[in-house]
N, C-alpha and C positions, 0 to 999 in steps of 0.2 A: 148165430148160426154160421158155420164156416162156408166160405165160397170154395167150391170144389171145381176141379178141371172138368169132371164129367158134366156138372150142371152148366158150366160155361160152354161146353160142346153143344148141349141142347140149345142154349140161348143163341149161339152163333150160327148153328146149322139150320134150324127149323125154317122152312121156306114160307115166311109170313109177310114178306114185303108188301103184298097187295091187300092184306087184310085191313078192314075198317074197324072191326070190333074184336078185341083180344081179351082173354081171361087167363090170368095166372093163378092156378089153384095151389094154395099153400106157399105163399110168396116168400116167407121167411124174412130175409133181409131186403127183399125186393129185387133180387138179382135178375130173374127171368123177365119180370115186368120192365125193368130198365133196358135190358137187351131188346125187348119187343118195341119199346118206344123209340129207341135209336134206329132200329132197322125198318120199322113201318111208319114213316113220317105222317101218313094220313090217318093213322089209327088212334082210337081212344083205347086205353088199356086199363082194365079193372084187375085188381089184385086182392085176393081174399086170404086172410090169415086168422087162425083160431087162437094162437098164443098172443097174449096181450103185450108182452115185452118185445116179441118179434115184430108185431104190428107197429109199435112205437118206433122201432128202428127203421122199418120199411118206410113209414111216413116221413121220418127225418131224411132218409136218403132220397125219397121222391122230391121233397121240398128243396133239396140242395141241387137237384139235377136240372138241366136245361129243358126237360120234357115235362115239368111238373104240371103244366096246364092240361096235359092229356092223360095223366095218371090219377087213378082213384083207388084209395085203400079202403077195403071193406073188412071190418073185424067181425068174424063170425064163422059158422060151420057150413061147409060147402053142401052138406047133405040136406040142410034146411034153407039154404040161400035161395031167394026168389028174386026175379027181376022181370021187367017187361020186355026184355030183348033176348035174342040169342046171339051167339058169337061165331065169327068167321074162323077163328083159331083159338085153341085152348092149349096152354102149356102147363106141364105138371111134372115135378120131380117128387113123387109121393113117398110117404113112409113105406118101406118095403120089407123090413125084417119080420119073419113069421116064425113062430115056435122057437124063439130064442130068448135068452135071459134079458129081461128089460133093464134099460139103463137106470141107475139109481136116481138120476135127475129126471123128474117127471116131465119137464119141458123137452129134454132130449129124447126121452122115451116116446113122447107124443109125436115128435118130428121124425123118428126113425122106425118105429114099430107100427105094424098095420092093425094093432088092437084098437087104435083110435080112428082109423079110416081104412077099411078093408078095400081090396082091389075091386070087389063086387060093388061096393057102395060108390067107389070112385067112378066106375064105368057107368053106373046108373046116373050119376050126376052129370057126367060128360054127355051122355045121350040126351038128357033133359035140356042142357044148356047150349048144345052145339046146333048151329043152323043146318038145314038139310044138305047143304053143299059144303059145309065146313069140315075142318080137320083138327084133330087133337094130336099133340105130340107128347108122348109120355116116356120118361127115362126110368128104366128098371134094370136090376141085375138080370143077366141072361137067363138064370134059372127061375126067375119070378114072372116071366112073361105069361100072360093069360092064354089059355087055349083058344082056338078058333071057335069052338062050341060055346065057350064063355062069352066071347065077343058077340056072337050071333044071338045069344040069349037076350042081349041088350039092344039088338038091332044095329050092331056096329060091325065094321069089316076092317080087316088088316090090309093096309095099302102099301106100306113100306117098312122095311127094317133097316136100321143103321147100327151096325155092330161096332163097338169101341174096344180096342185092345191097348194095353199100355205100351208094349214094345214088340218088335217084329216076331219074336218067338213065343209070345204070350197068346193064350186063348182069350177071346173077347170076355170082358167082365161086366160090361153094360151094353144095353141095346136101347135105341130110341125107336119106339113104335109109332107109326103114323096110322091113326084110326079115323074112320069116317062112316057116316050113315050110308054113303054111296058105295055100291059095289064097284070093283075094278080090278085090273091086274095087280099082282103083288110084285113090287120091285125091291131089290136088295142092294145095299152098299155097306162099306166098312171104312174105318179110320184107325190108323195106328198113331197114338199120341206122341210117342217119343222115339227118336232114332236111338238114343240111349239117355235115360233120365239123368239130368233134367233138361237135356237138349231136345226140343220139339222136332218132329219130322217136318218135312217141307209141306206136306198136306195140312198138318195141324197149324203150322206157322201161317200159312195162307188163310186158314179159317179164323185164327185168333187175331191176326195183325190189325184189323180195324178197331179192336176193342182193348187190347192190352197196352198198358203204358210201358211195361218192360217185358221183353220176350227173347228167349234164347232159342235159336233155331239153327238147324244144320245148314240152312241157306242164309247167307248174309242179307238177301233181299227181304226176308221176313224177320230180321232181328232188330231189336231196339236197344 
């Protein structure tokens, strides 16, 4: 499973530093779980993955990381996953293509198309596993974001939107939604990834600098 800039944005941005229990839904290669373990030093991080080959890759990456004692890989389906705890934070970069041609590769189809995990089923799982004061951070295309009525049907509330655009003149193509069982004011923010691809903007460079081993940024301060 490819490591994408959008997924790295979720991993680097989500404010999870004070969380003690974190769940990564659909971990793939383990990317978001590894971000979480690095950024929340007092947290235990569970990562669930349905695809067997991806789970093997994630487990290998976890074992090779300096955070392996706080990372747990669970191979299974989030809709039937049960545990004796709830989570302070949930991270998810879910399959989001709807009504489109399925990928010929069944594994990629499962990872990218919501025929295997609908947004409705994902929200139900988030509500079941999130603690009453917790927050979930979900990365979606801008046109796939759930309606407020859909969230309320699951007892969830939209607390923050973080829109992601590629370059200054581009419309946002992804959004990170902060969702919580707790009601509150809705905040909004945005990020432009590149001053001109492949040169990252100053804001993106600042965000990614603690995590990337190589980084091209319009500011020398955040270049490696």
